[in-house]
VOPAGU-2260 file (C-alpha; in pm, 1 decimal, decimal comma):
REM VOPAGU-2260
SITE   aa  ch    i         X         Y         Z
SITE  MET   A    0    6538,5    3098,0    7148,1
SITE  HIS   A    1    6585,0    2850,8    6866,9
SITE  ARG   A    2    6558,1    2556,9    7096,1
SITE  TYR   A    3    6203,7    2662,6    7201,4
SITE  ILE   A    4    6088,0    2688,1    6828,6
SITE  PRO   A    5    5897,1    2347,7    6781,2
SITE  HIS   A    6    5878,6    2368,1    6395,0
SITE  THR   A    7    6119,8    2175,8    6170,1
SITE  GLU   A    8    6290,8    2335,7    5877,3
SITE  GLU   A    9    6060,9    2170,0    5634,0
SITE  GLU   A   10    5746,7    2297,3    5822,7
SITE  ILE   A   11    5903,7    2646,6    5826,2
SITE  LYS   A   12    5965,0    2621,5    5449,9
SITE  GLU   A   13    5603,1    2507,6    5383,9
SITE  MET   A   14    5457,6    2789,5    5580,5
SITE  LEU   A   15    5668,0    3056,5    5414,8
SITE  GLU   A   16    5573,6    2916,7    5067,2
SITE  GLU   A   17    5200,0    2932,2    5160,5
SITE  ILE   A   18    5226,7    3310,2    5228,5
SITE  GLY   A   19    5468,7    3377,8    4938,9
SITE  VAL   A   20    5776,8    3472,1    5129,5
SITE  ASP   A   21    6124,9    3324,5    5056,4
SITE  SER   A   22    6268,4    3349,1    5404,2
SITE  ILE   A   23    6202,0    3445,7    5765,3
SITE  GLU   A   24    6422,5    3750,2    5724,4
SITE  LYS   A   25    6191,2    3882,8    5449,9
SITE  LEU   A   26    5901,0    3812,7    5675,6
SITE  TYR   A   27    6020,2    4087,7    5906,9
SITE  ILE   A   28    6153,8    4330,9    5642,8
SITE  ASN   A   29    5904,4    4605,2    5741,9
SITE  VAL   A   30    6010,4    4598,1    6109,0
SITE  PRO   A   31    6243,2    4900,7    6153,7
SITE  LYS   A   32    6596,2    4800,6    6257,3
SITE  THR   A   33    6608,6    5068,3    6534,5
SITE  ILE   A   34    6842,5    4845,4    6743,8
SITE  ASN   A   35    7122,1    4949,1    6508,9
SITE  GLU   A   36    7103,9    5309,3    6633,8
SITE  TYR   A   37    7204,3    5205,0    6982,9
SITE  ASN   A   38    7538,5    5073,4    6889,6
SITE  LEU   A   39    7538,9    4809,3    7144,4
SITE  PRO   A   40    7892,7    4726,1    7255,5
SITE  ASP   A   41    8030,4    4378,5    7297,8
SITE  GLY   A   42    7965,3    4190,7    7623,0
SITE  LYS   A   43    8151,0    4328,8    7921,5
SITE  ASP   A   44    8218,6    4216,2    8285,0
SITE  GLU   A   45    7953,1    4268,3    8557,9
SITE  PHE   A   46    8154,1    4555,3    8727,7
SITE  THR   A   47    8177,1    4755,9    8411,4
SITE  ILE   A   48    7817,2    4705,5    8320,1
SITE  ARG   A   49    7697,5    4805,8    8663,2
SITE  ARG   A   50    7903,3    5129,3    8641,0
SITE  GLU   A   51    7765,9    5204,0    8302,6
SITE  LEU   A   52    7409,2    5148,1    8403,1
SITE  LEU   A   53    7445,5    5379,7    8718,8
SITE  LYS   A   54    7585,7    5643,8    8498,1
SITE  LEU   A   55    7293,1    5608,1    8261,1
SITE  SER   A   56    7051,3    5616,2    8549,1
SITE  LYS   A   57    7173,6    5951,1    8662,4
SITE  GLU   A   58    7034,9    6097,4    8348,0
SITE  ASN   A   59    6684,9    6041,5    8466,1
SITE  VAL   A   60    6490,0    6338,5    8603,1
SITE  THR   A   61    6351,3    6264,5    8946,4
SITE  PHE   A   62    6128,6    6469,4    9185,5
SITE  GLU   A   63    6106,0    6486,9    9553,7
SITE  PRO   A   64    5741,4    6417,5    9644,0
SITE  GLU   A   65    5691,1    6747,4    9796,8
SITE  ASN   A   66    5784,0    6917,6    9467,3
SITE  VAL   A   67    5518,2    6729,4    9258,0
SITE  PHE   A   68    5207,7    6944,6    9180,4
SITE  ALA   A   69    5073,1    6728,5    8907,1
SITE  GLY   A   70    4791,1    6476,6    8978,6
SITE  ALA   A   71    4549,1    6387,8    8699,5
SITE  GLY   A   72    4473,6    6046,5    8835,2
SITE  ILE   A   73    4810,6    5942,3    9002,9
SITE  TYR   A   74    4905,7    6088,4    9341,1
SITE  TYR   A   75    5191,2    6118,8    9581,0
SITE  HIS   A   76    5090,8    6032,8    9940,2
SITE  TYR   A   77    5300,1    5939,5   10238,6
SITE  ILE   A   78    5320,5    5567,1   10275,8
SITE  PRO   A   79    5399,0    5437,3   10630,4
SITE  THR   A   80    5713,9    5208,7   10617,0
SITE  VAL   A   81    5514,2    4918,2   10767,7
SITE  VAL   A   82    5287,2    4899,2   10454,9
SITE  ASN   A   83    5567,8    4771,2   10227,2
SITE  HIS   A   84    5732,6    4572,2   10507,4
SITE  LEU   A   85    5410,1    4366,9   10542,1
SITE  ALA   A   86    5315,2    4362,4   10176,1
SITE  ASN   A   87    5663,1    4235,1   10072,7
SITE  ASP   A   88    5631,8    3923,4   10308,8
SITE  GLN   A   89    5739,0    3639,3   10083,7
SITE  LYS   A   90    5415,3    3448,9   10153,5
SITE  PHE   A   91    5214,8    3730,6    9998,0
SITE  VAL   A   92    5454,9    3831,9    9719,4
SITE  THR   A   93    5478,6    3472,3    9580,5
SITE  ALA   A   94    5110,5    3384,2    9632,5
SITE  TYR   A   95    4925,4    3298,5    9325,0
SITE  THR   A   96    4545,2    3294,5    9259,7
SITE  PRO   A   97    4398,6    3132,0    9566,1
SITE  TYR   A   98    4212,7    2844,6    9402,1
SITE  GLN   A   99    4305,1    2611,2    9688,3
SITE  ALA   A  100    4135,4    2780,8    9976,1
SITE  GLU   A  101    4285,6    2538,0   10234,6
SITE  VAL   A  102    4632,8    2666,2   10165,6
SITE  SER   A  103    4541,0    3030,6   10082,7
SITE  GLN   A  104    4358,1    3154,7   10393,3
SITE  GLY   A  105    4599,9    3456,3   10447,1
SITE  THR   A  106    4558,6    3589,2   10103,6
SITE  LEU   A  107    4177,8    3521,9   10095,2
SITE  GLN   A  108    4129,0    3699,2   10427,6
SITE  ALA   A  109    4328,1    4001,7   10324,9
SITE  LEU   A  110    4123,1    4028,0   10008,1
SITE  PHE   A  111    3792,1    3987,0   10198,7
SITE  GLU   A  112    3901,8    4267,2   10427,8
SITE  TYR   A  113    3999,4    4475,6   10122,0
SITE  GLN   A  114    3647,7    4429,1    9976,2
SITE  THR   A  115    3487,0    4519,4   10309,9
SITE  MET   A  116    3680,7    4844,1   10340,1
SITE  MET   A  117    3605,9    4942,0    9977,4
SITE  CYS   A  118    3232,9    4887,7   10043,0
SITE  GLU   A  119    3262,2    5112,2   10361,9
SITE  LEU   A  120    3438,7    5389,7   10154,3
SITE  THR   A  121    3199,0    5388,0    9867,0
SITE  GLY   A  122    2876,2    5305,7   10049,7
SITE  MET   A  123    2811,9    5011,3    9818,4
SITE  GLU   A  124    2708,8    4652,8    9919,3
SITE  VAL   A  125    2952,1    4431,8    9725,8
SITE  ALA   A  126    3306,2    4477,3    9594,7
SITE  ASN   A  127    3521,5    4253,6    9377,0
SITE  SER   A  128    3880,9    4173,4    9473,8
SITE  SER   A  129    4024,2    4436,0    9233,2
SITE  MET   A  130    4060,4    4517,6    8857,3
SITE  TYR   A  131    4365,4    4620,1    8648,0
SITE  ASP   A  132    4328,2    4987,1    8700,3
SITE  GLY   A  133    4075,8    5264,4    8716,6
SITE  ALA   A  134    4026,3    5286,9    8334,9
SITE  THR   A  135    3943,5    4914,6    8296,5
SITE  ALA   A  136    3722,0    4931,2    8606,1
SITE  LEU   A  137    3516,4    5203,1    8442,8
SITE  ALA   A  138    3503,1    5013,2    8105,3
SITE  GLU   A  139    3378,9    4700,0    8289,9
SITE  ALA   A  140    3126,8    4908,8    8481,0
SITE  ILE   A  141    2980,0    5029,7    8158,1
SITE  LEU   A  142    2959,5    4662,2    8028,1
SITE  THR   A  143    2790,4    4570,1    8358,5
SITE  ALA   A  144    2522,9    4840,1    8314,0
SITE  VAL   A  145    2452,6    4719,9    7959,8
SITE  ARG   A  146    2413,4    4367,6    8095,9
SITE  VAL   A  147    2167,7    4491,0    8349,9
SITE  ASN   A  148    1952,7    4719,7    8129,1
SITE  ARG   A  149    2018,1    4556,7    7782,9
SITE  LYS   A  150    2051,0    4899,6    7633,5
SITE  GLU   A  151    2348,0    5026,8    7439,0
SITE  LYS   A  152    2367,5    5403,3    7506,2
SITE  ILE   A  153    2606,2    5547,7    7769,2
SITE  LEU   A  154    2608,6    5920,7    7865,5
SITE  LEU   A  155    2951,6    6010,4    8003,0
SITE  SER   A  156    3073,7    6324,1    8139,8
SITE  ARG   A  157    3340,5    6501,6    7939,4
SITE  ALA   A  158    3521,3    6581,4    8267,3
SITE  ILE   A  159    3600,5    6213,9    8319,1
SITE  ASN   A  160    3979,1    6119,8    8303,7
SITE  PRO   A  161    4062,6    6117,5    7918,2
SITE  GLU   A  162    4249,7    5794,6    7950,1
SITE  TYR   A  163    3944,7    5625,3    8114,2
SITE  LYS   A  164    3728,6    5750,5    7832,6
SITE  GLN   A  165    3966,2    5619,1    7575,1
SITE  VAL   A  166    3980,5    5269,7    7727,6
SITE  SER   A  167    3604,5    5261,0    7770,1
SITE  LYS   A  168    3543,7    5361,8    7409,2
SITE  THR   A  169    3787,0    5081,6    7300,4
SITE  TYR   A  170    3596,0    4821,7    7504,0
SITE  CYS   A  171    3255,8    4943,8    7373,3
SITE  SER   A  172    3348,0    4996,0    6998,5
SITE  SER   A  173    3327,4    4621,9    6918,7
SITE  GLN   A  174    3005,2    4567,5    7105,8
SITE  ASN   A  175    2786,2    4832,3    6944,9
SITE  ILE   A  176    2773,9    5039,5    7267,1
SITE  LYS   A  177    2742,1    5404,3    7200,3
SITE  ILE   A  178    2917,5    5657,7    7429,2
SITE  GLU   A  179    2806,9    6021,8    7413,6
SITE  GLU   A  180    2992,1    6286,4    7612,3
SITE  ILE   A  181    2809,4    6559,5    7815,8
SITE  GLY   A  182    2987,6    6883,8    7867,9
SITE  TRP   A  183    3021,3    7094,4    8178,5
SITE  GLU   A  184    2866,8    7415,4    8306,9
SITE  LYS   A  185    3063,4    7718,3    8404,5
SITE  SER   A  186    3088,6    7581,0    8753,7
SITE  GLY   A  187    3285,2    7280,1    8620,4
SITE  GLN   A  188    2997,1    7033,0    8711,4
SITE  ILE   A  189    2818,2    6827,6    8449,6
SITE  ASN   A  190    2551,0    7018,4    8249,9
SITE  ILE   A  191    2228,4    6878,0    8404,2
SITE  GLU   A  192    1999,6    7028,2    8130,1
SITE  THR   A  193    2208,2    6870,5    7850,2
SITE  LEU   A  194    2209,8    6548,5    8042,5
SITE  LYS   A  195    1819,9    6541,8    8067,3
SITE  GLU   A  196    1792,1    6625,2    7691,8
SITE  LYS   A  197    2029,0    6333,3    7592,3
SITE  ILE   A  198    1853,0    6065,3    7792,8
SITE  ASP   A  199    1623,9    5844,9    7600,0
SITE  GLN   A  200    1464,2    5496,6    7606,8
SITE  ASN   A  201    1796,3    5335,5    7496,5
SITE  THR   A  202    2005,8    5506,2    7777,0
SITE  SER   A  203    2166,8    5242,9    8004,6
SITE  ALA   A  204    2390,7    5448,3    8231,6
SITE  VAL   A  205    2529,5    5790,9    8319,2
SITE  VAL   A  206    2896,1    5821,3    8421,0
SITE  VAL   A  207    3024,1    6104,2    8627,5
SITE  GLY   A  208    3338,8    6175,2    8839,0
SITE  TYR   A  209    3357,1    6228,4    9208,1
SITE  PRO   A  210    3564,7    6446,3    9211,5
SITE  ASN   A  211    3591,6    6475,7    8828,1
SITE  PHE   A  212    3922,8    6504,9    8628,9
SITE  PHE   A  213    3946,9    6876,6    8723,1
SITE  GLY   A  214    3903,2    6819,2    9090,5
SITE  ILE   A  215    3537,3    6944,8    9091,5
SITE  ILE   A  216    3294,4    6773,0    9329,8
SITE  GLU   A  217    2983,1    6672,2    9139,1
SITE  ASP   A  218    2642,9    6702,0    9296,4
SITE  LEU   A  219    2551,8    6330,1    9283,2
SITE  GLN   A  220    2215,6    6367,9    9440,5
SITE  LYS   A  221    2112,9    6631,2    9186,3
SITE  ILE   A  222    2225,7    6410,2    8902,6
SITE  ARG   A  223    2050,4    6105,5    9047,5
SITE  GLU   A  224    1725,2    6310,4    9060,4
SITE  ALA   A  225    1764,4    6414,7    8710,1
SITE  ILE   A  226    1783,9    6071,3    8555,1
SITE  PRO   A  227    1520,5    5795,6    8543,4
SITE  GLU   A  228    1530,2    5525,8    8813,8
SITE  LYS   A  229    1620,1    5244,4    8575,5
SITE  VAL   A  230    1925,8    5444,9    8432,4
SITE  LEU   A  231    2227,3    5333,8    8636,5
SITE  LEU   A  232    2455,4    5599,8    8782,2
SITE  ILE   A  233    2815,8    5497,5    8754,4
SITE  VAL   A  234    3047,8    5709,6    8966,2
SITE  VAL   A  235    3429,1    5718,6    8912,6
SITE  ALA   A  236    3552,0    5811,1    9256,0
SITE  GLU   A  237    3883,8    5908,7    9416,6
SITE  PRO   A  238    3922,2    5692,0    9721,2
SITE  VAL   A  239    4107,8    5928,5    9948,9
SITE  ALA   A  240    3836,2    6199,6    9884,6
SITE  LEU   A  241    3564,3    5953,7    9983,6
SITE  SER   A  242    3701,9    5961,8   10344,6
SITE  ILE   A  243    3555,7    6318,1   10368,8
SITE  LEU   A  244    3286,7    6327,0   10120,1
SITE  GLU   A  245    2947,4    6162,4   10139,8
SITE  ALA   A  246    2963,9    5811,7   10005,7
SITE  PRO   A  247    2833,0    5783,6    9650,5
SITE  GLY   A  248    2621,1    5481,4    9753,7
SITE  ASN   A  249    2427,2    5713,3    9994,8
SITE  LEU   A  250    2355,9    5948,9    9708,4
SITE  GLY   A  251    2204,7    5717,0    9465,4
SITE  ALA   A  252    2499,4    5561,2    9281,6
SITE  ASP   A  253    2459,2    5211,7    9141,6
SITE  ILE   A  254    2822,3    5137,0    9059,8
SITE  VAL   A  255    3127,1    5297,9    9209,3
SITE  VAL   A  256    3474,4    5246,4    9050,4
SITE  GLY   A  257    3807,9    5415,1    9047,4
SITE  GLU   A  258    4180,2    5389,2    9080,0
SITE  GLY   A  259    4312,3    5272,4    9416,5
SITE  GLN   A  260    4682,8    5380,7    9353,1
SITE  SER   A  261    4647,5    5649,8    9617,6
SITE  LEU   A  262    4589,0    5401,6    9888,5
SITE  GLY   A  263    4946,1    5304,0    9965,5
SITE  ILE   A  264    5096,4    5251,9    9620,0
SITE  THR   A  265    5386,4    5463,0    9497,3
SITE  PRO   A  266    5347,6    5641,4    9163,8
SITE  ASN   A  267    5562,1    5452,1    8914,4
SITE  PHE   A  268    5635,6    5486,2    8542,2
SITE  GLY   A  269    5344,4    5296,4    8399,1
SITE  GLY   A  270    5219,9    5124,2    8717,9
SITE  PRO   A  271    5105,0    4909,2    8873,0
SITE  GLY   A  272    4780,9    5063,3    8965,6
SITE  ILE   A  273    4460,8    4883,5    9085,6
SITE  GLY   A  274    4107,8    4929,6    8990,7
SITE  PHE   A  275    3826,4    4903,9    9246,7
SITE  PHE   A  276    3479,9    4795,5    9150,3
SITE  THR   A  277    3183,2    4809,8    9391,6
SITE  THR   A  278    2805,8    4796,1    9327,7
SITE  ARG   A  279    2477,4    4699,7    9467,8
SITE  GLU   A  280    2415,9    4340,2    9570,3
SITE  LYS   A  281    2134,9    4287,1    9319,9
SITE  TYR   A  282    2391,1    4331,1    9041,1
SITE  VAL   A  283    2644,5    4088,8    9189,2
SITE  ARG   A  284    2596,9    3831,2    8921,7
SITE  LYS   A  285    2644,8    4086,1    8647,1
SITE  MET   A  286    2965,6    4228,9    8782,8
SITE  PRO   A  287    3322,0    4123,2    8655,8
SITE  GLY   A  288    3616,6    3980,8    8851,1
SITE  ARG   A  289    3642,3    3767,2    9156,5
SITE  ILE   A  290    3465,8    3799,1    9485,5
SITE  ILE   A  291    3596,3    3654,3    9812,8
SITE  GLY   A  292    3337,7    3531,6   10069,1
SITE  GLU   A  293    3343,5    3431,1   10435,2
SITE  THR   A  294    3207,5    3081,3   10529,8
SITE  LYS   A  295    3251,0    2804,6   10785,3
SITE  ASP   A  296    3422,0    2474,0   10738,8
SITE  ILE   A  297    3282,2    2130,6   10846,8
SITE  ASP   A  298    3412,0    2191,7   11201,9
SITE  GLY   A  299    3234,2    2532,3   11228,3
SITE  LYS   A  300    3562,1    2728,3   11191,0
SITE  LYS   A  301    3555,7    3053,7   11001,9
SITE  GLY   A  302    3711,1    3041,6   10653,1
SITE  TYR   A  303    3752,3    3235,0   10323,1
SITE  VAL   A  304    3687,1    3120,0    9971,4
SITE  MET   A  305    3643,7    3250,0    9616,5
SITE  ILE   A  306    3261,9    3253,4    9579,6
SITE  LEU   A  307    3223,2    3412,3    9234,2
SITE  GLN   A  308    3479,5    3398,4    8946,2
SITE  THR   A  309    3286,3    3465,8    8627,6
SITE  ARG   A  310    3551,0    3465,2    8371,4
SITE  GLU   A  311    3540,0    3264,2    8049,8
SITE  GLN   A  312    3784,6    2994,6    8138,9
SITE  HIS   A  313    3562,0    2906,2    8442,2
SITE  ILE   A  314    3212,3    2917,0    8298,6
SITE  ARG   A  315    3056,2    2917,2    7941,1
SITE  ARG   A  316    3191,3    3197,3    7741,2
SITE  GLY   A  317    2848,6    3332,0    7665,3
SITE  LYS   A  318    2788,1    3355,4    8048,3
SITE  ALA   A  319    3113,5    3519,0    8143,1
SITE  THR   A  320    3100,0    3873,7    8273,0
SITE  SER   A  321    3478,5    3951,2    8216,3
SITE  ASN   A  322    3774,5    3834,0    8018,9
SITE  ILE   A  323    4009,7    3968,0    8278,5
SITE  CYS   A  324    4232,1    3671,9    8367,8
SITE  SER   A  325    4418,5    3808,2    8660,0
SITE  ASN   A  326    4348,8    4079,2    8917,6
SITE  HIS   A  327    4599,2    4286,0    9105,2
SITE  ALA   A  328    4575,9    4085,9    9428,8
SITE  LEU   A  329    4905,7    4212,5    9569,5
SITE  MET   A  330    4806,0    4573,4    9508,8
SITE  ALA   A  331    4464,7    4501,9    9673,9
SITE  LEU   A  332    4663,5    4363,1    9976,9
SITE  VAL   A  333    4870,2    4686,1    9978,9
SITE  ASN   A  334    4540,4    4889,0    9978,5
SITE  ALA   A  335    4407,7    4679,7   10269,0
SITE  ILE   A  336    4718,7    4716,8   10482,1
SITE  TYR   A  337    4734,8    5096,6   10417,7
SITE  MET   A  338    4369,3    5146,4   10508,2
SITE  SER   A  339    4403,2    4924,5   10819,6
SITE  ILE   A  340    4705,9    5121,3   10940,7
SITE  MET   A  341    4562,0    5469,0   10865,1
SITE  GLY   A  342    4216,9    5380,8   10990,9
SITE  PRO   A  343    3914,2    5609,7   10930,2
SITE  GLU   A  344    4059,3    5908,9   11117,3
SITE  GLY   A  345    4397,5    5873,9   10961,1
SITE  LEU   A  346    4256,4    5862,8   10606,1
SITE  LYS   A  347    4038,7    6164,9   10687,3
SITE  GLU   A  348    4351,0    6355,8   10795,4
SITE  VAL   A  349    4529,4    6271,4   10475,9
SITE  ALA   A  350    4223,5    6399,4   10280,7
SITE  MET   A  351    4184,9    6711,6   10479,6
SITE  ARG   A  352    4553,4    6799,4   10458,4
SITE  SER   A  353    4544,9    6745,3   10080,7
SITE  TYR   A  354    4224,2    6963,4   10057,5
SITE  ASN   A  355    4369,6    7245,8   10280,1
SITE  SER   A  356    4703,3    7237,3   10089,6
SITE  ALA   A  357    4530,1    7270,5    9757,3
SITE  HIS   A  358    4306,2    7553,3    9868,6
SITE  TYR   A  359    4612,9    7735,4   10016,7
SITE  LEU   A  360    4787,6    7706,9    9677,0
SITE  ALA   A  361    4480,4    7818,9    9485,9
SITE  LYS   A  362    4449,9    8125,5    9710,3
SITE  LYS   A  363    4814,3    8219,4    9667,8
SITE  LEU   A  364    4783,2    8178,5    9291,7
SITE  GLU   A  365    4485,1    8411,9    9289,1
SITE  GLU   A  366    4694,2    8664,4    9481,5
SITE  LYS   A  367    4944,0    8648,0    9204,5
SITE  GLY   A  368    4681,6    8715,8    8933,4
SITE  TYR   A  369    4606,8    8354,6    8822,2
SITE  LYS   A  370    4233,1    8299,8    8805,4
SITE  LEU   A  371    4055,0    7965,2    8867,2
SITE  VAL   A  372    3858,3    7838,5    8571,5
SITE  PHE   A  373    3569,6    7689,3    8762,3
SITE  SER   A  374    3361,4    7804,4    9057,3
SITE  ALA   A  375    3226,7    7476,6    9204,0
SITE  PRO   A  376    3380,2    7321,5    9511,5
SITE  PHE   A  377    3700,5    7121,1    9453,6
SITE  PHE   A  378    3894,1    6859,7    9647,9
SITE  ASN   A  379    4273,1    6864,4    9593,5
SITE  GLU   A  380    4295,0    6957,8    9222,2
SITE  PHE   A  381    4197,2    7265,3    9035,0
SITE  LEU   A  382    4206,3    7423,4    8690,0
SITE  PHE   A  383    4348,5    7766,6    8655,2
SITE  HIS   A  384    4447,0    8009,5    8378,2
SITE  VAL   A  385    4820,9    8058,6    8290,4
SITE  ASP   A  386    5030,2    8265,2    8063,2
SITE  GLU   A  387    5087,9    8179,2    7700,3
SITE  ASN   A  388    5443,7    8083,3    7778,5
SITE  TYR   A  389    5346,2    7839,0    8059,1
SITE  ALA   A  390    5468,5    7543,3    7864,4
SITE  GLU   A  391    5819,1    7694,4    7860,6
SITE  LYS   A  392    5792,6    7768,9    8241,4
SITE  TRP   A  393    5678,2    7409,1    8294,4
SITE  GLU   A  394    5993,3    7275,0    8131,5
SITE  ASN   A  395    6208,1    7513,2    8326,6
SITE  MET   A  396    6055,8    7398,4    8645,4
SITE  ILE   A  397    6126,0    7041,9    8554,1
SITE  ASN   A  398    6496,0    7126,0    8516,0
SITE  LYS   A  399    6466,2    7274,6    8865,2
SITE  GLY   A  400    6335,2    6950,3    9019,2
SITE  ILE   A  401    5964,0    7069,5    9024,5
SITE  LEU   A  402    5687,4    6884,2    8843,0
SITE  GLY   A  403    5454,7    7179,6    8804,4
SITE  PRO   A  404    5073,6    7194,2    8748,7
SITE  LEU   A  405    5000,2    6996,5    8437,9
SITE  PRO   A  406    4933,8    7187,2    8115,2
SITE  VAL   A  407    4600,8    7045,8    7986,2
SITE  GLU   A  408    4599,7    7155,7    7634,5
SITE  LYS   A  409    4743,9    6845,0    7495,8
SITE  ILE   A  410    4461,1    6633,5    7632,1
SITE  PHE   A  411    4194,2    6899,6    7608,9
SITE  PRO   A  412    4285,5    7103,8    7290,0
SITE  ASP   A  413    4009,4    7362,1    7360,4
SITE  LEU   A  414    4152,9    7439,2    7707,6
SITE  SER   A  415    4452,7    7644,1    7603,0
SITE  ASN   A  416    4660,2    7836,6    7855,9
SITE  MET   A  417    4534,3    7639,4    8147,9
SITE  ALA   A  418    4690,9    7406,3    8398,0
SITE  LEU   A  419    4574,2    7151,4    8646,1
SITE  GLY   A  420    4717,1    7200,3    8986,4
SITE  CYS   A  421    4723,3    6932,8    9258,0
SITE  THR   A  422    4853,3    6897,2    9606,6
SITE  THR   A  423    4838,3    6617,4    9876,6
SITE  GLU   A  424    4956,7    6596,8   10231,9
SITE  VAL   A  425    5329,0    6561,8   10122,2
SITE  ASN   A  426    5345,5    6904,0    9976,7
SITE  THR   A  427    5489,8    7159,4   10225,4
SITE  LYS   A  428    5446,1    7529,3   10267,2
SITE  GLU   A  429    5806,2    7572,0   10162,4
SITE  SER   A  430    5757,2    7368,0    9838,3
SITE  ILE   A  431    5440,4    7562,1    9758,0
SITE  GLU   A  432    5632,6    7891,6    9800,1
SITE  LYS   A  433    5905,0    7745,8    9583,7
SITE  LEU   A  434    5651,0    7669,4    9311,8
SITE  LEU   A  435    5507,2    8016,7    9331,9
SITE  THR   A  436    5845,3    8166,0    9298,8
SITE  HIS   A  437    5909,4    7984,8    8971,6
SITE  LEU   A  438    5569,9    8067,5    8840,0
């Protein structure tokens, strides 16, 4: 790396003297030397290294998709082979931000189709061409609401994904935006009376899940009726569920965001995911990210271009609506291909199979004496009571190749001895029976 360091020895010496350090080594004295614990061997030939890495990889714990019963925001769905075949086309994989429309029509059209399909799913009027993930999409939705209403109070359902809440609070902490959480009723839905009590003149938006983190389907129409017209309703939605649930836009939502991983993207350790962001057209100049539009060229031929890109390097910083400097265009392409191949009926079938499988599992659990925590309708996830030794059972199931329902006590300390079960269309009757046996 030394050849890439532009400073001369004299300059380095001057900088060290300025901060009162004798050497570069002393500058890093507080950094733990953890690398020594790995006892890295001397360099070896490629054959030996490959053999060692393969041996190391076999220590990983892996699960067959049908044996995964944990969701909580990331889901296993069957992905038709053609999805990755098309998405991995070199022209798509190597494409950069389509600044030059004349040479980027393929990518631009794919993103335009993606936006169109997300609007159809959510019932909204405009969509951008993706965000980093569901968490940042929600955080940006909150900032959008504040820009619209110029008020700094956000009421957020406590049943929103905890990671989404954490990211949103981080975004808002430096901007004097106050986030207050609203608890749930015994049904698992947001407490409407508490919500009404918390709304005041400084409230900008209300945030709810659809379904929420526990799989419960919120009554969006009831929530919309309970809040003033000028208070924006932000819905964090699960896109597969939207194929069978009424679109949030038809129930009064102003902004609909969420995680698009379930639309053709495999679960991976750390990502990538993709956030979707949709809203009403009247808020289009307040929303973040990029928007792809359809137009005609000088010869009257249909073409696609980026029509809005309101980030700080493109316009005055004070006018920018987002500092996100890159979207997940390739993941948006995967979403578009997956939805195109599945079609409306195919996506509905995925949702219905996921729904039926989860309700079958819930019924079998109740027959074994496990009680559901909430009474409201759920999609493909549900919270249920477990034994005090469930954490031990969970570890044992992992050793048996089963990723069981998620113990939620670590993320919701007050929900002890409870687990969040989840199924999709990939879970078979045999794998469910196997889970029940280990429980």
